[in-house]
C-alpha positions in Angstrom: 251.5 0.7 -39.5 251.5 0.8 -35.8 252.1 -2.9 -35.8 255.2 -2.4 -38.2 256.4 0.3 -35.9 255.9 -1.4 -32.8 258.1 -4.5 -34.4 260.8 -1.7 -34.9 260.8 -0.5 -31.1 261.5 -1.5 -27.7 260.5 0.1 -24.5 263.3 0.3 -22.2 262.9 -0.1 -18.1 263.3 3.7 -17.5 260.5 3.9 -20.3 262.3 5.2 -23.1 261.3 4.1 -26.5 264.5 2.5 -28.3 264.8 1.7 -31.7 265.7 -2.0 -31.7 268.4 -1.9 -34.7 271.3 0.7 -34.7 274.6 1.7 -35.2 277.2 0.4 -32.6 280.1 2.2 -32.7 282.5 0.3 -29.9 285.2 -0.4 -32.5 285.0 2.6 -34.7 287.8 5.4 -34.6 288.5 8.5 -36.3 287.3 9.9 -39.6 286.2 6.5 -40.3 283.8 6.6 -37.2 282.2 9.9 -38.4 281.9 8.9 -42.0 280.5 5.6 -41.0 278.1 7.5 -38.7 276.9 9.6 -41.3 276.5 7.1 -44.0 274.0 5.3 -41.6 271.9 8.2 -40.5 271.3 8.7 -44.3 270.3 5.0 -45.0 267.7 5.6 -42.4 268.9 4.2 -39.3 267.9 6.6 -36.4 269.7 5.0 -33.3 273.3 5.5 -32.9 275.3 3.3 -29.8 278.1 5.3 -28.3 279.7 5.9 -25.1 282.7 7.5 -23.4 284.1 4.2 -22.7 284.7 3.5 -26.5 286.6 7.0 -26.7 284.7 7.9 -29.7 281.9 10.1 -28.9 283.3 13.3 -30.4 283.8 11.4 -33.6 280.7 9.9 -33.9 278.9 13.3 -33.2 281.2 14.8 -35.7 278.9 12.2 -38.3 275.5 13.1 -36.9 275.9 16.7 -37.7 276.0 16.3 -41.6 273.7 13.8 -41.8 271.1 15.2 -39.8 271.2 18.5 -41.5 270.9 16.8 -45.6 267.8 14.6 -44.2 266.2 17.5 -42.6 265.0 15.4 -39.6 262.4 16.3 -37.4 264.2 14.8 -34.0 267.1 13.7 -33.5 268.7 10.5 -33.6 268.3 8.3 -30.7 271.8 7.9 -29.3 272.5 5.2 -26.1 275.5 6.0 -24.4 
């Protein structure tokens, strides 16, 4: 299992452990952004990439809350911003 986990994670130069696969939200806007983020987390993804420059962080954040509550995740999803 340790090997399987290490295949799914990368270590960033600053030492953060980051999931290799995540949802990029660059072109997502509005309610569809929130819905896609929420659905992606429900499917088991734990890495959401958003940024202030994407101008959608509010919508992406709105998608985090329902999925987080439903899954009762022990930790918050990993977000790159």
